[in-house]
Residue, then its C-alpha position, 0 to 999 in steps of 0.5 A: m668859097s675859097d680857102m681864104t673865106p673865114a669858117l663859120e664860127t658860132p656859139a655852140p647851140p643849146d643842148t637838146q635831149d637825144d631821144e635815141i638814147t631812150a630807144s637804144s639804151i639797154y641798161r644803166l651802168t657805172v664804168e666800173q660795172y661795165h669793166q666788171m661785165i667785160a672781165a667776166g665775159i658777159l660782154t665781148d668784142d662781138d657785142p655791138i655796144e658802147l657805154l655812153g653817159g652811163w647807158l649801154v647803147e647799141k652801135m650804129g652800123k657803118k656805111p662804106p662812105h663812113s669807112v672810107a672817110t675814116r681811112l682818109t682822115v687818119p693819115q692826114i692827121k698822123k703825118y703832122l703829129p709830134d712824136t709824142w702822140f699817136v692816132d687810135t681808131q675805133e678803140p675805147i677811151t674811159t671817162a667818168d661815166s662813159e667808154p665810147e669808141p670814137d672813130i679817131a682819137v689822138i693819144r699822148g705817148d706810145p700804144r704800150d703805155y695803155l696795156e693796163h687801162h684805156p686812154t683817159p681824157a688827160d691823155i687825149a688831144m682831140i677826137v674825131e667822129v665821122s657822121d652820117t647816120t650817127l649825126q644826131r648822136d654825135r652832135v648831142l650825146k657824144q658832144q656832151i660826153y666829150a665836153r664833160a670830160g674836157i677833151p680840148v678839140y672835137w671834130i665831127l666830120n659831117l658826111v651829110e653836109r660835107t662839112l667839118e664841125v670843130h668844137t672847142q672850149p669845153d666848159g665842163t658841160r658843153y663846148a662853148l664854140r663851134t666852127v664849121y669848115s666847108d669842103q673848100q677850106r682848110v682846118p687847123l690841126v691843134i694838138a695840146g694848144e699848138t697848131v701843127a698844120e692846116i688840113a684841107v677838108a676835102a682831103l678827109l671826105p670821100 
């Protein structure tokens, strides 16, 4: 397949129940309660959890290819960003019911703008999750969270199939469109509705 071959563009598949949420959930919380537990020292940076859809969920461990893919992807995005945006990695963002820590997020402004709060959906142009062991969670649970929050662009860098899944057109409950790019194609980098570059998918993969 060459760069000129159209990417596979399809309506997003229907949402399915993410069974792992039941197995890995610890306790149901609001975002406010979650912040109170952090402020009180009940939860710390050493605790391998994140708040997803109101549940405390255990983070999955990262294999070396996951880490390498993150390191490869960050500079590919960063070099094309307008000056009014920056790249964050594996840091919290806050939505109405969740506080995920995406592998990569493109955030508006300057890092010092977020001394008092984490970035919210209005501050975010796109999110990238690098997926191998987390593929089911990223396709279902996190896709629902990011779509409900109105994140405009959600990439899943699929290390299992060596593809890049681009989810767009959030409708408040899910993403209406999914476009799949092979490792022989280039993907548009869209920031605030503007295509600022095209990136080779192969450059993101380990």
